[in-house]
N, CA, C and O of each residue as an XYZ file, in Angstrom:
372
protein
N       0.845     -1.185      0.000
C       0.000      0.000      0.000
C       0.894      1.253      0.000
O       1.929      1.285      0.664
N       0.493      2.243     -0.726
C       1.240      3.482     -0.846
C       0.973      4.367      0.366
O      -0.170      4.518      0.797
N       2.036      4.949      0.909
C       1.874      5.821      2.082
C       1.155      7.105      1.687
O       1.118      7.478      0.514
N       0.593      7.762      2.672
C      -0.098      9.025      2.424
C       0.886     10.086      1.908
O       0.508     10.959      1.127
N       2.143     10.006      2.346
C       3.164     10.934      1.848
C       3.403     10.707      0.368
O       3.451     11.661     -0.409
N       3.554      9.455     -0.028
C       3.755      9.134     -1.441
C       2.550      9.567     -2.271
O       2.701     10.067     -3.386
N       1.364      9.371     -1.724
C       0.152      9.791     -2.423
C       0.119     11.301     -2.606
O      -0.274     11.797     -3.662
N       0.536     12.036     -1.565
C       0.546     13.493     -1.640
C       1.548     13.960     -2.691
O       1.228     14.819     -3.512
N       2.741     13.409     -2.673
C       3.754     13.814     -3.650
C       3.290     13.471     -5.067
O       3.498     14.255     -5.992
N       2.674     12.324     -5.239
C       2.153     11.946     -6.560
C       1.055     12.907     -7.010
O       1.031     13.322     -8.169
N       0.154     13.262     -6.108
C      -0.920     14.198     -6.448
C      -0.355     15.560     -6.840
O      -0.866     16.213     -7.750
N       0.705     15.987     -6.147
C       1.355     17.258     -6.487
C       1.985     17.157     -7.866
O       1.851     18.079     -8.671
N       2.665     16.064     -8.153
C       3.289     15.877     -9.462
C       2.246     15.914    -10.579
O       2.528     16.364    -11.689
N       1.046     15.440    -10.275
C      -0.030     15.414    -11.258
C      -0.822     16.728    -11.273
O      -1.646     16.944    -12.163
N      -0.578     17.598    -10.301
C      -1.317     18.848    -10.221
C      -2.777     18.655     -9.848
O      -3.633     19.455    -10.225
N      -3.056     17.593     -9.109
C      -4.427     17.240     -8.735
C      -4.817     17.944     -7.432
O      -4.682     17.389     -6.341
N      -5.300     19.169     -7.573
C      -5.658     20.004     -6.417
C      -6.695     19.319     -5.528
O      -6.600     19.385     -4.302
N      -7.672     18.669     -6.131
C      -8.717     18.005     -5.345
C      -8.115     16.910     -4.468
O      -8.422     16.821     -3.279
N      -7.261     16.083     -5.054
C      -6.629     14.989     -4.297
C      -5.690     15.540     -3.229
O      -5.645     15.025     -2.112
N      -4.939     16.592     -3.573
C      -4.041     17.215     -2.589
C      -4.849     17.693     -1.391
O      -4.481     17.440     -0.244
N      -5.938     18.376     -1.659
C      -6.797     18.888     -0.583
C      -7.345     17.748      0.267
O      -7.364     17.842      1.494
N      -7.788     16.678     -0.376
C      -8.310     15.516      0.359
C      -7.242     14.917      1.264
O      -7.501     14.609      2.427
N      -6.049     14.758      0.724
C      -4.965     14.158      1.511
C      -4.558     15.054      2.682
O      -4.282     14.560      3.775
N      -4.521     16.350      2.459
C      -4.211     17.272      3.555
C      -5.298     17.214      4.621
O      -5.006     17.244      5.816
N      -6.559     17.130      4.180
C      -7.680     17.011      5.127
C      -7.609     15.706      5.918
O      -8.104     15.633      7.043
N      -6.993     14.674      5.330
C      -6.842     13.373      5.997
C      -5.617     13.352      6.911
O      -5.337     12.343      7.558
N      -4.897     14.457      6.958
C      -3.768     14.543      7.874
C      -2.399     14.345      7.259
O      -1.424     14.164      7.988
N      -2.294     14.375      5.928
C      -0.978     14.244      5.296
C      -0.077     15.378      5.773
O      -0.511     16.524      5.891
N       1.161     15.050      6.041
C       2.140     16.028      6.502
C       2.641     16.815      5.298
O       3.298     16.262      4.416
N       2.332     18.093      5.266
C       2.677     18.939      4.122
C       4.190     19.102      3.965
O       4.658     19.470      2.888
N       4.951     18.836      5.013
C       6.410     18.946      4.959
C       7.106     17.587      4.951
O       8.317     17.507      5.156
N       6.352     16.531      4.717
C       6.939     15.196      4.633
C       7.844     15.118      3.413
O       7.698     15.889      2.465
N       8.778     14.179      3.451
C       9.748     14.074      2.366
C       9.779     12.673      1.768
O       9.356     11.696      2.386
N      10.294     12.614      0.545
C      10.514     11.326     -0.100
C      11.926     10.834      0.237
O      12.542     11.342      1.174
N      12.437      9.878     -0.495
C      13.721      9.253     -0.154
C      14.924     10.191     -0.280
O      15.970      9.927      0.314
N      14.795     11.270     -1.037
C      15.899     12.242     -1.150
C      15.536     13.568     -0.493
O      16.119     14.612     -0.786
N      14.559     13.496      0.400
C      14.129     14.632      1.215
C      13.452     15.744      0.411
O      13.466     16.905      0.818
N      12.860     15.382     -0.732
C      12.064     16.363     -1.477
C      10.672     16.427     -0.879
O      10.062     15.402     -0.575
N      10.183     17.636     -0.718
C       8.853     17.869     -0.165
C       7.838     18.074     -1.287
O       8.218     18.286     -2.438
N       6.557     18.010     -0.957
C       5.540     18.331     -1.960
C       5.735     19.739     -2.552
O       5.524     19.941     -3.748
N       6.134     20.702     -1.721
C       6.344     22.054     -2.232
C       7.483     22.083     -3.243
O       7.402     22.799     -4.241
N       8.530     21.325     -3.004
C       9.634     21.250     -3.965
C       9.149     20.682     -5.292
O       9.555     21.147     -6.357
N       8.284     19.681     -5.226
C       7.723     19.099     -6.449
C       6.892     20.132     -7.207
O       7.017     20.256     -8.426
N       6.048     20.873     -6.494
C       5.231     21.899     -7.137
C       6.106     22.983     -7.752
O       5.852     23.436     -8.868
N       7.136     23.395     -7.022
C       8.039     24.434     -7.510
C       8.798     23.960     -8.739
O       8.979     24.718     -9.692
N       9.234     22.727     -8.722
C       9.974     22.157     -9.846
C       9.133     22.151    -11.113
O       9.657     22.301    -12.217
N       7.827     21.977    -10.947
C       6.914     21.972    -12.089
C       6.336     23.343    -12.414
O       5.584     23.485    -13.378
N       6.682     24.356    -11.617
C       6.148     25.694    -11.858
C       4.657     25.794    -11.607
O       3.973     26.605    -12.232
N       4.149     24.981    -10.702
C       2.713     24.934    -10.409
C       2.385     25.909     -9.275
O       2.399     25.550     -8.098
N       2.090     27.148     -9.667
C       1.823     28.200     -8.677
C       0.600     27.910     -7.814
O       0.615     28.163     -6.609
N      -0.452     27.382     -8.422
C      -1.682     27.114     -7.666
C      -1.426     26.082     -6.575
O      -1.877     26.246     -5.441
N      -0.707     25.026     -6.915
C      -0.391     23.995     -5.923
C       0.557     24.549     -4.872
O       0.402     24.259     -3.686
N       1.526     25.335     -5.287
C       2.463     25.943     -4.335
C       1.708     26.813     -3.336
O       1.991     26.774     -2.138
N       0.762     27.588     -3.818
C      -0.041     28.443     -2.912
C      -0.838     27.589     -1.925
O      -0.892     27.890     -0.733
N      -1.457     26.524     -2.436
C      -2.240     25.629     -1.573
C      -1.362     25.009     -0.494
O      -1.737     24.978      0.678
N      -0.201     24.519     -0.890
C       0.704     23.905      0.076
C       1.216     24.920      1.087
O       1.338     24.602      2.270
N       1.515     26.126      0.646
C       1.964     27.178      1.566
C       0.854     27.511      2.559
O       1.115     27.683      3.750
N      -0.366     27.602      2.078
C      -1.499     27.893      2.966
C      -1.686     26.790      3.997
O      -2.194     27.036      5.091
N      -1.276     25.575      3.649
C      -1.375     24.438      4.570
C      -0.156     24.335      5.489
O      -0.079     23.435      6.325
N       0.796     25.262      5.330
C       1.948     25.294      6.228
C       3.246     24.752      5.668
O       4.194     24.530      6.421
N       3.315     24.533      4.358
C       4.558     24.020      3.759
C       5.696     25.016      3.957
O       5.521     26.223      3.792
N       6.850     24.494      4.309
C       8.033     25.321      4.561
C       8.757     25.653      3.262
O       9.082     24.766      2.472
N       9.000     26.934      3.056
C       9.775     27.394      1.898
C      11.263     27.144      2.147
O      12.030     26.975      1.199
N      11.661     27.123      3.381
C      13.081     27.052      3.716
C      13.621     25.631      3.868
O      14.835     25.441      3.935
N      12.754     24.645      3.923
C      13.202     23.256      4.067
C      14.041     22.856      2.854
O      13.706     23.209      1.724
N      15.124     22.125      3.084
C      16.039     21.717      2.007
C      16.094     20.197      1.886
O      15.845     19.469      2.847
N      16.425     19.740      0.684
C      16.577     18.311      0.441
C      18.002     17.864      0.781
O      18.779     18.636      1.343
N      18.341     16.625      0.444
C      19.674     16.082      0.745
C      20.799     16.824      0.033
O      21.961     16.723      0.426
N      20.455     17.564     -1.007
C      21.454     18.295     -1.781
C      21.568     19.755     -1.345
O      22.375     20.512     -1.884
N      20.749     20.142     -0.362
C      20.771     21.516      0.138
C      19.900     22.472     -0.651
O      20.006     23.687     -0.486
N      19.029     21.934     -1.516
C      18.172     22.778     -2.348
C      16.793     22.949     -1.724
O      16.200     21.990     -1.229
N      16.296     24.169     -1.751
C      14.948     24.489     -1.268
C      13.975     24.514     -2.447
O      14.384     24.357     -3.598
N      12.718     24.707     -2.163
C      11.706     24.821     -3.217
C      12.023     25.986     -4.149
O      11.805     25.889     -5.356
N      12.531     27.074     -3.605
C      12.887     28.229     -4.430
C      13.977     27.842     -5.427
O      13.909     28.211     -6.599
N      14.970     27.107     -4.967
C      16.059     26.669     -5.851
C      15.517     25.749     -6.939
O      15.923     25.855     -8.096
N      14.602     24.846     -6.581
C      14.001     23.968     -7.588
C      13.299     24.779     -8.661
O      13.451     24.499     -9.850
N      12.539     25.772     -8.259
C      11.835     26.616     -9.233
C      12.831     27.344    -10.131
O      12.657     27.398    -11.348
N      13.867     27.896     -9.527
C      14.873     28.630    -10.302
C      15.588     27.714    -11.291
O      15.784     28.082    -12.449
N      15.975     26.532    -10.842
C      16.700     25.596    -11.711
C      15.884     25.172    -12.926
O      16.436     24.884    -13.988
N      14.573     25.138    -12.762
C      13.700     24.722    -13.855
C      13.208     25.912    -14.688
O      12.428     25.741    -15.624
N      13.665     27.104    -14.343
C      13.282     28.288    -15.106
C      11.911     28.833    -14.763
O      11.339     29.603    -15.534
N      11.375     28.443    -13.614
C      10.053     28.916    -13.187
C      10.228     30.119    -12.256
O      10.026     30.033    -11.044
N      10.609     31.231    -12.865
C      10.952     32.416    -12.085
C       9.749     33.016    -11.356
O       9.895     33.557    -10.260
N       8.572     32.924    -11.956
C       7.368     33.431    -11.279
C       7.119     32.640     -9.999
O       6.784     33.212     -8.962
N       7.284     31.330    -10.078
C       7.097     30.492     -8.888
C       8.154     30.802     -7.841
O       7.847     30.890     -6.652
N       9.405     30.968     -8.278
C      10.484     31.323     -7.344
C      10.185     32.653     -6.676
O      10.387     32.803     -5.471
N       9.702     33.623     -7.452
C       9.358     34.931     -6.885
C       8.209     34.822     -5.895
O       8.224     35.457     -4.840
N       7.218     34.017     -6.239
C       6.082     33.792     -5.345
C       6.564     33.240     -4.015
O       6.174     33.734     -2.957
N       7.402     32.228     -4.063
C       7.891     31.610     -2.829
C       8.832     32.539     -2.071
O       8.811     32.567     -0.840
N       9.649     33.293     -2.783
C      10.568     34.234     -2.140
C       9.818     35.349     -1.418
O      10.262     35.838     -0.379
N       8.694     35.738     -1.971
C       7.924     36.823     -1.348
C       7.297     36.396     -0.038
O       6.825     37.234      0.730
N       7.287     35.090      0.225
C       6.664     34.559      1.442
C       7.679     34.240      2.529
O       7.329     33.639      3.545
N       8.917     34.630      2.331
C       9.937     34.379      3.363
C       9.810     35.345      4.512
O      10.587     35.276      5.465
């Protein structure tokens, strides 16, 4: 069975706002990480998904949390060329 964290990260990768909301309502940890310490917010930032990033931030996702490589969600957005998303997250520091 897939963990609620894995389900949340998958829903973020798919941009499924309804599923993300359901999982958060079921108690999914918005700052949980996968095997390389990537958070749902990092996944949203990497994909330039502003709507999901806003939802996760409203649920308490940390902008400053870093993965095993020392990269934050802002860095993920910047590396992928999603400057609007990086600016959005930077404005919330």
